[in-house]
MARFIKOL-810612 format. One record per residue: residue in one letter; chain; residue number from 1; x, y, z of N, C-alpha, C in turn. Coordinates in pm, whole numbers, plus 50000, padded with zeros to 5 digits. Layout:
# residues N
+------+-----+-----+-------+--------+-------+--------+---------+-------+-------+--------+-------+
| type | mol | seq | neast | nnorth |   nup | caeast | canorth |  caup | ceast | cnorth |   cup |
+------+-----+-----+-------+--------+-------+--------+---------+-------+-------+--------+-------+
|    A |   A | NUM |     X |      Y |     Z |      X |       Y |     Z |     X |      Y |     Z |
...
+------+-----+-----+-------+--------+-------+--------+---------+-------+-------+--------+-------+
//
This chain:
# residues 220
+------+-----+-----+-------+--------+-------+--------+---------+-------+-------+--------+-------+
| type | mol | seq | neast | nnorth |   nup | caeast | canorth |  caup | ceast | cnorth |   cup |
+------+-----+-----+-------+--------+-------+--------+---------+-------+-------+--------+-------+
|    M |   A |   1 | 26962 |  24000 | 03593 |  27037 |   24053 | 03708 | 27137 |  23948 | 03757 |
|    A |   A |   2 | 27260 |  23992 | 03778 |  27365 |   23900 | 03823 | 27337 |  23852 | 03965 |
|    L |   A |   3 | 27376 |  23730 | 03991 |  27367 |   23677 | 04127 | 27486 |  23726 | 04207 |
|    T |   A |   4 | 27464 |  23751 | 04335 |  27571 |   23794 | 04424 | 27597 |  23684 | 04526 |
|    L |   A |   5 | 27725 |  23647 | 04540 |  27765 |   23548 | 04639 | 27857 |  23613 | 04740 |
|    Y |   A |   6 | 27812 |  23620 | 04864 |  27898 |   23667 | 04972 | 27984 |  23549 | 05016 |
|    H |   A |   7 | 28114 |  23570 | 05017 |  28208 |   23458 | 05013 | 28332 |  23489 | 05095 |
|    F |   A |   8 | 28385 |  23387 | 05162 |  28514 |   23397 | 05232 | 28598 |  23278 | 05188 |
|    P |   A |   9 | 28701 |  23299 | 05107 |  28773 |   23188 | 05045 | 28823 |  23079 | 05141 |
|    P |   A |  10 | 28872 |  23110 | 05262 |  28918 |   23001 | 05348 | 28805 |  22910 | 05399 |
|    S |   A |  11 | 28681 |  22955 | 05390 |  28567 |   22878 | 05441 | 28529 |  22767 | 05344 |
|    A |   A |  12 | 28530 |  22643 | 05392 |  28491 |   22531 | 05306 | 28347 |  22542 | 05257 |
|    P |   A |  13 | 28249 |  22571 | 05343 |  28112 |   22585 | 05292 | 28100 |  22696 | 05188 |
|    S |   A |  14 | 28173 |  22803 | 05208 |  28168 |   22913 | 05112 | 28223 |  22869 | 04978 |
|    R |   A |  15 | 28335 |  22797 | 04981 |  28391 |   22746 | 04856 | 28300 |  22643 | 04791 |
|    A |   A |  16 | 28226 |  22568 | 04872 |  28132 |   22471 | 04816 | 28027 |  22541 | 04730 |
|    A |   A |  17 | 27978 |  22655 | 04776 |  27879 |   22730 | 04698 | 27940 |  22781 | 04568 |
|    L |   A |  18 | 28063 |  22831 | 04576 |  28129 |   22882 | 04455 | 28157 |  22768 | 04357 |
|    L |   A |  19 | 28199 |  22653 | 04408 |  28221 |   22537 | 04321 | 28092 |  22494 | 04253 |
|    S |   A |  20 | 27981 |  22501 | 04326 |  27852 |   22467 | 04266 | 27819 |  22561 | 04152 |
|    A |   A |  21 | 27844 |  22690 | 04173 |  27821 |   22788 | 04066 | 27908 |  22757 | 03945 |
|    K |   A |  22 | 28034 |  22721 | 03970 |  28124 |   22687 | 03860 | 28076 |  22563 | 03786 |
|    A |   A |  23 | 28032 |  22463 | 03861 |  27984 |   22339 | 03798 | 27859 |  22364 | 03715 |
|    V |   A |  24 | 27770 |  22448 | 03767 |  27647 |   22482 | 03696 | 27678 |  22566 | 03572 |
|    G |   A |  25 | 27780 |  22651 | 03583 |  27815 |   22739 | 03473 | 27746 |  22874 | 03481 |
|    V |   A |  26 | 27708 |  22915 | 03601 |  27642 |   23043 | 03620 | 27740 |  23143 | 03680 |
|    K |   A |  27 | 27738 |  23263 | 03631 |  27828 |   23367 | 03680 | 27771 |  23429 | 03807 |
|    V |   A |  28 | 27857 |  23448 | 03905 |  27817 |   23515 | 04029 | 27912 |  23631 | 04056 |
|    D |   A |  29 | 27857 |  23736 | 04112 |  27936 |   23850 | 04155 | 27983 |  23820 | 04298 |
|    V |   A |  30 | 28110 |  23794 | 04314 |  28164 |   23753 | 04444 | 28197 |  23875 | 04528 |
|    Q |   A |  31 | 28139 |  23879 | 04648 |  28167 |   23984 | 04745 | 28234 |  23919 | 04866 |
|    I |   A |  32 | 28357 |  23959 | 04894 |  28432 |   23898 | 05003 | 28385 |  23951 | 05138 |
|    V |   A |  33 | 28361 |  23860 | 05230 |  28329 |   23892 | 05369 | 28436 |  23824 | 05455 |
|    D |   A |  34 | 28525 |  23901 | 05514 |  28639 |   23847 | 05588 | 28595 |  23807 | 05729 |
|    L |   A |  35 | 28581 |  23677 | 05751 |  28539 |   23630 | 05882 | 28646 |  23651 | 05987 |
|    F |   A |  36 | 28773 |  23645 | 05947 |  28880 |   23668 | 06043 | 28875 |  23811 | 06097 |
|    A |   A |  37 | 28826 |  23904 | 06014 |  28812 |   24044 | 06056 | 28671 |  24074 | 06107 |
|    K |   A |  38 | 28587 |  23969 | 06120 |  28450 |   23980 | 06171 | 28363 |  24073 | 06086 |
|    E |   A |  39 | 28390 |  24075 | 05956 |  28310 |   24159 | 05868 | 28166 |  24109 | 05856 |
|    Q |   A |  40 | 28143 |  23982 | 05892 |  28007 |   23929 | 05885 | 27914 |  23995 | 05986 |
|    L |   A |  41 | 27971 |  24067 | 06082 |  27890 |   24133 | 06184 | 27857 |  24278 | 06149 |
|    K |   A |  42 | 27906 |  24324 | 06035 |  27876 |   24461 | 05995 | 27726 |  24474 | 05965 |
|    P |   A |  43 | 27667 |  24586 | 06004 |  27522 |   24603 | 05988 | 27472 |  24579 | 05846 |
|    D |   A |  44 | 27547 |  24622 | 05746 |  27502 |   24606 | 05607 | 27488 |  24459 | 05570 |
|    F |   A |  45 | 27580 |  24376 | 05621 |  27569 |   24233 | 05590 | 27462 |  24166 | 05673 |
|    V |   A |  46 | 27447 |  24206 | 05798 |  27343 |   24147 | 05883 | 27204 |  24174 | 05825 |
|    K |   A |  47 | 27188 |  24286 | 05755 |  27061 |   24314 | 05688 | 27034 |  24212 | 05577 |
|    V |   A |  48 | 27140 |  24170 | 05512 |  27126 |   24070 | 05405 | 27099 |  23932 | 05464 |
|    N |   A |  49 | 27174 |  23897 | 05567 |  27162 |   23766 | 05631 | 27169 |  23785 | 05782 |
|    P |   A |  50 | 27054 |  23784 | 05850 |  27054 |   23807 | 05995 | 27130 |  23701 | 06074 |
|    Q |   A |  51 | 27154 |  23585 | 06012 |  27234 |   23481 | 06077 | 27383 |  23508 | 06060 |
|    H |   A |  52 | 27414 |  23608 | 05978 |  27550 |   23655 | 05946 | 27650 |  23541 | 05921 |
|    T |   A |  53 | 27614 |  23458 | 05822 |  27701 |   23348 | 05782 | 27731 |  23357 | 05633 |
|    V |   A |  54 | 27843 |  23297 | 05595 |  27873 |   23278 | 05454 | 27882 |  23128 | 05428 |
|    P |   A |  55 | 27844 |  23088 | 05307 |  27806 |   23170 | 05193 | 27663 |  23220 | 05203 |
|    T |   A |  56 | 27637 |  23332 | 05139 |  27502 |   23384 | 05123 | 27485 |  23422 | 04976 |
|    L |   A |  57 | 27376 |  23377 | 04917 |  27348 |   23404 | 04776 | 27228 |  23496 | 04764 |
|    V |   A |  58 | 27243 |  23601 | 04684 |  27132 |   23692 | 04655 | 27100 |  23682 | 04506 |
|    D |   A |  59 | 26977 |  23645 | 04477 |  26928 |   23633 | 04339 | 26806 |  23723 | 04325 |
|    G |   A |  60 | 26830 |  23847 | 04284 |  26721 |   23943 | 04275 | 26665 |  23974 | 04413 |
|    D |   A |  61 | 26536 |  23945 | 04433 |  26474 |   23973 | 04562 | 26474 |  23850 | 04653 |
|    F |   A |  62 | 26548 |  23747 | 04613 |  26555 |   23623 | 04690 | 26693 |  23605 | 04749 |
|    T |   A |  63 | 26699 |  23570 | 04877 |  26826 |   23548 | 04946 | 26823 |  23412 | 05014 |
|    V |   A |  64 | 26931 |  23337 | 05000 |  26941 |   23206 | 05065 | 27084 |  23188 | 05113 |
|    W |   A |  65 | 27099 |  23124 | 05228 |  27233 |   23092 | 05278 | 27239 |  22945 | 05316 |
|    D |   A |  66 | 27359 |  22898 | 05345 |  27397 |   22758 | 05366 | 27427 |  22694 | 05231 |
|    S |   A |  67 | 27550 |  22649 | 05217 |  27595 |   22594 | 05089 | 27513 |  22473 | 05046 |
|    H |   A |  68 | 27460 |  22398 | 05143 |  27384 |   22277 | 05109 | 27245 |  22311 | 05055 |
|    A |   A |  69 | 27203 |  22436 | 05071 |  27081 |   22485 | 05006 | 27115 |  22559 | 04877 |
|    I |   A |  70 | 27227 |  22631 | 04878 |  27265 |   22711 | 04761 | 27297 |  22622 | 04641 |
|    G |   A |  71 | 27372 |  22515 | 04662 |  27409 |   22427 | 04551 | 27288 |  22373 | 04477 |
|    P |   A |  72 | 27193 |  22309 | 04547 |  27072 |   22261 | 04479 | 26992 |  22373 | 04414 |
|    Y |   A |  73 | 26985 |  22489 | 04479 |  26911 |   22602 | 04420 | 26972 |  22643 | 04286 |
|    L |   A |  74 | 27103 |  22657 | 04283 |  27169 |   22695 | 04158 | 27149 |  22590 | 04050 |
|    A |   A |  75 | 27159 |  22464 | 04088 |  27141 |   22356 | 03990 | 26999 |  22354 | 03934 |
|    K |   A |  76 | 26901 |  22379 | 04020 |  26761 |   22377 | 03976 | 26728 |  22498 | 03889 |
|    T |   A |  77 | 26782 |  22614 | 03924 |  26742 |   22737 | 03855 | 26828 |  22771 | 03735 |
|    H |   A |  78 | 26952 |  22722 | 03732 |  27043 |   22759 | 03625 | 27111 |  22641 | 03556 |
|    G |   A |  79 | 27085 |  22519 | 03604 |  27147 |   22402 | 03544 | 27093 |  22373 | 03405 |
|    K |   A |  80 | 27179 |  22321 | 03319 |  27138 |   22287 | 03182 | 27050 |  22163 | 03181 |
|    D |   A |  81 | 27066 |  22076 | 03280 |  26983 |   21957 | 03295 | 26980 |  21922 | 03443 |
|    D |   A |  82 | 26938 |  21801 | 03475 |  26927 |   21765 | 03618 | 27043 |  21680 | 03666 |
|    T |   A |  83 | 27154 |  21681 | 03593 |  27268 |   21597 | 03631 | 27324 |  21635 | 03767 |
|    L |   A |  84 | 27343 |  21764 | 03791 |  27406 |   21809 | 03915 | 27316 |  21792 | 04036 |
|    Y |   A |  85 | 27185 |  21796 | 04014 |  27088 |   21774 | 04123 | 26967 |  21703 | 04063 |
|    P |   A |  86 | 26964 |  21571 | 04069 |  26865 |   21493 | 03995 | 26721 |  21520 | 04038 |
|    T |   A |  87 | 26630 |  21493 | 03945 |  26487 |   21500 | 03976 | 26430 |  21362 | 04008 |
|    D |   A |  88 | 26495 |  21256 | 03962 |  26452 |   21121 | 03999 | 26457 |  21107 | 04150 |
|    P |   A |  89 | 26348 |  21062 | 04214 |  26342 |   21060 | 04361 | 26455 |  20983 | 04428 |
|    K |   A |  90 | 26490 |  20868 | 04372 |  26595 |   20788 | 04435 | 26732 |  20852 | 04417 |
|    E |   A |  91 | 26759 |  20901 | 04295 |  26887 |   20966 | 04271 | 26900 |  21094 | 04354 |
|    K |   A |  92 | 26791 |  21169 | 04362 |  26791 |   21292 | 04442 | 26813 |  21261 | 04590 |
|    A |   A |  93 | 26749 |  21155 | 04639 |  26765 |   21118 | 04780 | 26910 |  21084 | 04812 |
|    L |   A |  94 | 26978 |  21018 | 04718 |  27117 |   20982 | 04741 | 27205 |  21107 | 04746 |
|    V |   A |  95 | 27182 |  21201 | 04654 |  27257 |   21327 | 04657 | 27229 |  21402 | 04786 |
|    D |   A |  96 | 27102 |  21406 | 04827 |  27067 |   21473 | 04953 | 27138 |  21407 | 05071 |
|    Q |   A |  97 | 27141 |  21275 | 05072 |  27208 |   21206 | 05183 | 27354 |  21244 | 05191 |
|    R |   A |  98 | 27420 |  21254 | 05076 |  27561 |   21293 | 05075 | 27578 |  21438 | 05121 |
|    L |   A |  99 | 27486 |  21525 | 05082 |  27490 |   21663 | 05131 | 27473 |  21667 | 05282 |
|    Y |   A | 100 | 27378 |  21589 | 05333 |  27355 |   21587 | 05477 | 27472 |  21522 | 05551 |
|    F |   A | 101 | 27537 |  21426 | 05487 |  27657 |   21367 | 05547 | 27764 |  21474 | 05565 |
|    D |   A | 102 | 27778 |  21561 | 05466 |  27877 |   21668 | 05478 | 27839 |  21763 | 05591 |
|    C |   A | 103 | 27715 |  21811 | 05592 |  27679 |   21914 | 05690 | 27656 |  21857 | 05829 |
|    G |   A | 104 | 27623 |  21726 | 05837 |  27593 |   21669 | 05968 | 27704 |  21585 | 06028 |
|    T |   A | 105 | 27796 |  21538 | 05946 |  27901 |   21447 | 05996 | 28041 |  21496 | 05962 |
|    L |   A | 106 | 28075 |  21500 | 05834 |  28214 |   21528 | 05797 | 28258 |  21668 | 05835 |
|    Y |   A | 107 | 28186 |  21769 | 05788 |  28233 |   21905 | 05815 | 28233 |  21939 | 05964 |
|    P |   A | 108 | 28131 |  21898 | 06043 |  28139 |   21925 | 06187 | 28262 |  21863 | 06254 |
|    R |   A | 109 | 28307 |  21748 | 06204 |  28426 |   21685 | 06263 | 28553 |  21758 | 06223 |
|    I |   A | 110 | 28553 |  21818 | 06104 |  28664 |   21905 | 06067 | 28661 |  22032 | 06150 |
|    R |   A | 111 | 28543 |  22086 | 06167 |  28527 |   22212 | 06241 | 28568 |  22196 | 06389 |
|    Q |   A | 112 | 28534 |  22082 | 06449 |  28568 |   22065 | 06590 | 28719 |  22055 | 06612 |
|    I |   A | 113 | 28793 |  22024 | 06507 |  28939 |   22025 | 06513 | 28993 |  22165 | 06489 |
|    C |   A | 114 | 28940 |  22233 | 06388 |  29002 |   22357 | 06341 | 28951 |  22483 | 06409 |
|    F |   A | 115 | 28823 |  22487 | 06447 |  28768 |   22609 | 06508 | 28840 |  22646 | 06637 |
|    P |   A | 116 | 28863 |  22551 | 06730 |  28933 |   22590 | 06853 | 29075 |  22640 | 06827 |
|    V |   A | 117 | 29137 |  22590 | 06723 |  29273 |   22634 | 06689 | 29270 |  22775 | 06633 |
|    L |   A | 118 | 29177 |  22802 | 06545 |  29172 |   22932 | 06479 | 29120 |  23043 | 06569 |
|    F |   A | 119 | 29023 |  23009 | 06657 |  28951 |   23116 | 06726 | 28955 |  23109 | 06879 |
|    L |   A | 120 | 28998 |  22996 | 06936 |  28993 |   22981 | 07081 | 29130 |  22964 | 07146 |
|    G |   A | 121 | 29235 |  22976 | 07067 |  29369 |   22971 | 07123 | 29423 |  22832 | 07150 |
|    E |   A | 122 | 29352 |  22728 | 07107 |  29403 |   22592 | 07126 | 29517 |  22565 | 07027 |
|    D |   A | 123 | 29613 |  22482 | 07067 |  29721 |   22447 | 06974 | 29743 |  22297 | 06965 |
|    E |   A | 124 | 29651 |  22220 | 07023 |  29659 |   22075 | 07016 | 29525 |  22018 | 06971 |
|    I |   A | 125 | 29528 |  21900 | 06911 |  29408 |   21832 | 06864 | 29383 |  21710 | 06951 |
|    L |   A | 126 | 29264 |  21700 | 07007 |  29231 |   21587 | 07092 | 29230 |  21458 | 07011 |
|    D |   A | 127 | 29278 |  21350 | 07073 |  29283 |   21222 | 07003 | 29144 |  21177 | 06958 |
|    E |   A | 128 | 29042 |  21201 | 07042 |  28908 |   21157 | 07004 | 28855 |  21233 | 06882 |
|    H |   A | 129 | 28901 |  21357 | 06865 |  28861 |   21434 | 06748 | 28930 |  21380 | 06622 |
|    K |   A | 130 | 29055 |  21339 | 06638 |  29125 |   21277 | 06525 | 29055 |  21148 | 06484 |
|    T |   A | 131 | 29018 |  21067 | 06583 |  28951 |   20940 | 06555 | 28817 |  20963 | 06486 |
|    A |   A | 132 | 28744 |  21064 | 06531 |  28613 |   21093 | 06473 | 28625 |  21137 | 06327 |
|    L |   A | 133 | 28726 |  21218 | 06297 |  28744 |   21261 | 06159 | 28785 |  21144 | 06071 |
|    D |   A | 134 | 28875 |  21062 | 06120 |  28917 |   20946 | 06041 | 28799 |  20852 | 06015 |
|    E |   A | 135 | 28709 |  20840 | 06112 |  28590 |   20758 | 06091 | 28505 |  20814 | 05977 |
|    A |   A | 136 | 28486 |  20947 | 05976 |  28407 |   21010 | 05871 | 28472 |  20993 | 05734 |
|    L |   A | 137 | 28603 |  21006 | 05728 |  28673 |   20984 | 05601 | 28659 |  20839 | 05556 |
|    G |   A | 138 | 28656 |  20748 | 05652 |  28634 |   20607 | 05619 | 28496 |  20584 | 05560 |
|    F |   A | 139 | 28395 |  20651 | 05615 |  28260 |   20641 | 05557 | 28261 |  20689 | 05412 |
|    L |   A | 140 | 28324 |  20805 | 05390 |  28329 |   20861 | 05255 | 28400 |  20766 | 05159 |
|    D |   A | 141 | 28504 |  20702 | 05207 |  28578 |   20606 | 05124 | 28487 |  20491 | 05081 |
|    I |   A | 142 | 28400 |  20448 | 05172 |  28305 |   20341 | 05140 | 28203 |  20389 | 05037 |
|    F |   A | 143 | 28153 |  20513 | 05054 |  28057 |   20567 | 04958 | 28115 |  20566 | 04816 |
|    L |   A | 144 | 28244 |  20590 | 04807 |  28310 |   20603 | 04677 | 28352 |  20470 | 04615 |
|    E |   A | 145 | 28339 |  20362 | 04688 |  28379 |   20232 | 04636 | 28298 |  20198 | 04510 |
|    G |   A | 146 | 28369 |  20183 | 04399 |  28303 |   20150 | 04274 | 28236 |  20267 | 04204 |
|    N |   A | 147 | 28252 |  20387 | 04258 |  28190 |   20507 | 04200 | 28295 |  20612 | 04168 |
|    S |   A | 148 | 28272 |  20687 | 04063 |  28362 |   20797 | 04029 | 28339 |  20918 | 04118 |
|    F |   A | 149 | 28212 |  20937 | 04159 |  28175 |   21052 | 04241 | 28090 |  21004 | 04358 |
|    V |   A | 150 | 28056 |  21093 | 04448 |  27999 |   21049 | 04576 | 27859 |  20991 | 04564 |
|    A |   A | 151 | 27786 |  21026 | 04456 |  27651 |   20974 | 04440 | 27637 |  20893 | 04311 |
|    G |   A | 152 | 27747 |  20842 | 04261 |  27742 |   20762 | 04138 | 27854 |  20797 | 04043 |
|    D |   A | 153 | 27825 |  20791 | 03916 |  27929 |   20811 | 03815 | 27931 |  20952 | 03757 |
|    K |   A | 154 | 27844 |  21039 | 03807 |  27839 |   21176 | 03757 | 27859 |  21275 | 03871 |
|    L |   A | 155 | 27926 |  21385 | 03839 |  27945 |   21493 | 03937 | 27810 |  21551 | 03976 |
|    T |   A | 156 | 27790 |  21575 | 04107 |  27671 |   21643 | 04156 | 27713 |  21753 | 04254 |
|    V |   A | 157 | 27614 |  21830 | 04299 |  27645 |   21936 | 04396 | 27697 |  21878 | 04527 |
|    A |   A | 158 | 27668 |  21750 | 04554 |  27721 |   21688 | 04675 | 27873 |  21677 | 04668 |
|    D |   A | 159 | 27926 |  21651 | 04550 |  28072 |   21649 | 04535 | 28130 |  21786 | 04564 |
|    C |   A | 160 | 28062 |  21891 | 04520 |  28113 |   22027 | 04544 | 28124 |  22056 | 04693 |
|    S |   A | 161 | 28025 |  22012 | 04770 |  28030 |   22034 | 04914 | 28139 |  21950 | 04980 |
|    L |   A | 162 | 28141 |  21822 | 04948 |  28235 |   21733 | 05015 | 28379 |  21759 | 04977 |
|    V |   A | 163 | 28403 |  21796 | 04850 |  28541 |   21821 | 04810 | 28595 |  21948 | 04876 |
|    A |   A | 164 | 28509 |  22045 | 04900 |  28554 |   22165 | 04970 | 28596 |  22131 | 05113 |
|    S |   A | 165 | 28522 |  22042 | 05177 |  28556 |   22002 | 05313 | 28685 |  21920 | 05316 |
|    V |   A | 166 | 28692 |  21818 | 05232 |  28809 |   21729 | 05234 | 28936 |  21804 | 05196 |
|    S |   A | 167 | 28929 |  21888 | 05095 |  29049 |   21961 | 05053 | 29098 |  22054 | 05162 |
|    S |   A | 168 | 29008 |  22100 | 05248 |  29048 |   22188 | 05358 | 29135 |  22114 | 05459 |
|    I |   A | 169 | 29091 |  21995 | 05498 |  29167 |   21924 | 05600 | 29296 |  21866 | 05540 |
|    V |   A | 170 | 29294 |  21835 | 05410 |  29417 |   21793 | 05343 | 29517 |  21907 | 05344 |
|    A |   A | 171 | 29469 |  22029 | 05323 |  29558 |   22146 | 05324 | 29617 |  22171 | 05462 |
|    V |   A | 172 | 29545 |  22130 | 05566 |  29600 |   22140 | 05702 | 29715 |  22041 | 05720 |
|    G |   A | 173 | 29711 |  21932 | 05644 |  29817 |   21831 | 05652 | 29768 |  21692 | 05685 |
|    W |   A | 174 | 29636 |  21673 | 05684 |  29580 |   21542 | 05719 | 29617 |  21438 | 05614 |
|    D |   A | 175 | 29652 |  21320 | 05661 |  29693 |   21211 | 05572 | 29570 |  21134 | 05524 |
|    I |   A | 176 | 29542 |  21140 | 05395 |  29428 |   21064 | 05343 | 29473 |  20943 | 05261 |
|    T |   A | 177 | 29602 |  20910 | 05268 |  29648 |   20794 | 05192 | 29579 |  20663 | 05235 |
|    P |   A | 178 | 29534 |  20649 | 05362 |  29460 |   20526 | 05394 | 29326 |  20516 | 05322 |
|    Y |   A | 179 | 29280 |  20626 | 05265 |  29149 |   20631 | 05200 | 29171 |  20651 | 05050 |
|    S |   A | 180 | 29207 |  20543 | 04983 |  29249 |   20554 | 04843 | 29136 |  20603 | 04752 |
|    N |   A | 181 | 29013 |  20564 | 04783 |  28901 |   20611 | 04702 | 28883 |  20762 | 04717 |
|    V |   A | 182 | 28901 |  20811 | 04837 |  28889 |   20955 | 04862 | 28999 |  21030 | 04789 |
|    A |   A | 183 | 29120 |  20979 | 04796 |  29233 |   21046 | 04730 | 29212 |  21052 | 04579 |
|    S |   A | 184 | 29165 |  20943 | 04519 |  29141 |   20942 | 04375 | 29028 |  21036 | 04337 |
|    W |   A | 185 | 28924 |  21036 | 04416 |  28808 |   21124 | 04391 | 28847 |  21271 | 04403 |
|    L |   A | 186 | 28930 |  21304 | 04501 |  28975 |   21442 | 04518 | 29046 |  21490 | 04392 |
|    A |   A | 187 | 29134 |  21408 | 04339 |  29205 |   21444 | 04215 | 29108 |  21453 | 04098 |
|    R |   A | 188 | 29009 |  21365 | 04095 |  28911 |   21365 | 03985 | 28826 |  21492 | 03987 |
|    C |   A | 189 | 28786 |  21534 | 04105 |  28708 |   21657 | 04117 | 28789 |  21778 | 04071 |
|    A |   A | 190 | 28916 |  21779 | 04105 |  29002 |   21891 | 04066 | 29012 |  21903 | 03914 |
|    L |   A | 191 | 29001 |  21791 | 03845 |  29008 |   21791 | 03699 | 28872 |  21815 | 03634 |
|    T |   A | 192 | 28765 |  21792 | 03708 |  28630 |   21795 | 03651 | 28559 |  21928 | 03672 |
|    I |   A | 193 | 28574 |  21989 | 03789 |  28502 |   22112 | 03821 | 28576 |  22230 | 03759 |
|    P |   A | 194 | 28509 |  22312 | 03680 |  28575 |   22427 | 03616 | 28636 |  22523 | 03719 |
|    D |   A | 195 | 28753 |  22574 | 03686 |  28821 |   22675 | 03770 | 28844 |  22626 | 03912 |
|    Y |   A | 196 | 28868 |  22496 | 03927 |  28884 |   22438 | 04061 | 28996 |  22505 | 04140 |
|    G |   A | 197 | 29108 |  22530 | 04075 |  29222 |   22587 | 04147 | 29189 |  22720 | 04209 |
|    E |   A | 198 | 29130 |  22809 | 04130 |  29096 |   22942 | 04180 | 28978 |  22938 | 04276 |
|    A |   A | 199 | 28878 |  22857 | 04243 |  28755 |   22856 | 04322 | 28770 |  22781 | 04453 |
|    N |   A | 200 | 28859 |  22683 | 04458 |  28869 |   22601 | 04579 | 29010 |  22587 | 04635 |
|    Q |   A | 201 | 29105 |  22546 | 04552 |  29235 |   22510 | 04607 | 29306 |  22626 | 04674 |
|    A |   A | 202 | 29295 |  22744 | 04614 |  29363 |   22861 | 04673 | 29308 |  22891 | 04812 |
|    G |   A | 203 | 29177 |  22886 | 04827 |  29117 |   22912 | 04958 | 29147 |  22803 | 05058 |
|    A |   A | 204 | 29149 |  22677 | 05012 |  29184 |   22566 | 05101 | 29325 |  22583 | 05155 |
|    E |   A | 205 | 29415 |  22627 | 05069 |  29553 |   22648 | 05113 | 29563 |  22764 | 05212 |
|    Q |   A | 206 | 29483 |  22868 | 05193 |  29479 |   22977 | 05292 | 29432 |  22924 | 05427 |
|    F |   A | 207 | 29328 |  22841 | 05423 |  29275 |   22782 | 05545 | 29380 |  22694 | 05612 |
|    G |   A | 208 | 29443 |  22607 | 05535 |  29544 |   22518 | 05591 | 29659 |  22593 | 05654 |
|    K |   A | 209 | 29704 |  22697 | 05587 |  29815 |   22777 | 05640 | 29776 |  22843 | 05771 |
|    A |   A | 210 | 29653 |  22894 | 05780 |  29607 |   22960 | 05902 | 29602 |  22862 | 06019 |
|    V |   A | 211 | 29553 |  22741 | 05994 |  29545 |   22642 | 06102 | 29684 |  22595 | 06143 |
|    R |   A | 212 | 29767 |  22563 | 06047 |  29902 |   22513 | 06078 | 29983 |  22615 | 06156 |
|    S |   A | 213 | 29962 |  22742 | 06128 |  30040 |   22846 | 06196 | 30012 |  22853 | 06345 |
|    K |   A | 214 | 29899 |  22796 | 06386 |  29859 |   22803 | 06527 | 29872 |  22670 | 06600 |
|    L |   A | 215 | 29906 |  22564 | 06528 |  29917 |   22432 | 06589 | 30056 |  22411 | 06649 |
|    A |   A | 216 | 30060 |  22340 | 06760 |  30188 |   22298 | 06817 | 30252 |  22195 | 06724 |
|    P |   A | 217 | 30385 |  22183 | 06727 |  30453 |   22085 | 06641 | 30404 |  21943 | 06666 |
|    G |   A | 218 | 30394 |  21865 | 06559 |  30361 |   21725 | 06570 | 30214 |  21692 | 06587 |
|    Q |   A | 219 | 30126 |  21789 | 06568 |  29984 |   21764 | 06589 | 29918 |  21696 | 06469 |
|    I |   A | 220 | 29975 |  21711 | 06353 |  29919 |   21648 | 06233 | 30015 |  21539 | 06184 |
+------+-----+-----+-------+--------+-------+--------+---------+-------+-------+--------+-------+
//
């Protein structure tokens, strides 16, 4: 039975799940849920996921949501080996830490900039929010020092999550040139993850365009 992924391309977490599927090499049936049109609140989708969030993955009689859970699940159940999500306790802990860094630090700092612009009518970015995001990008730059990917020399599901987040804010217009390791890694992921352009870049550009259209001049 094919896996079903409920997906909204402009959403970074949603793209992270799709990138994980691409990296694993498993086919998913993509069902679009338009958050801008509030389709996540439709009764049929709420039955699937009462938290009404994307991404949501359905695998037979099993349903899971949150990209940071979906990526490891796909790697464990459909991965050819344990490269994308290691079984070695120390290697796994490092990948988990990077996943938690995305969901607990980096992505929330992107969201606190973009959510008010997209949904609350704000057209300016607070200086403290800019500083917080730059701090998070600085942390990521340190993680990447001497490494090809965020948890070492091999692509993992943590890269799929973090690259979806970083590419989103880059598409908004954020300058990452001060973070040379991040910039190099972003390009490396684009060359390494299958179907990166379709699975991630197109949606990131949709997201960036939506945010920029609502920002006052000179905010980025």
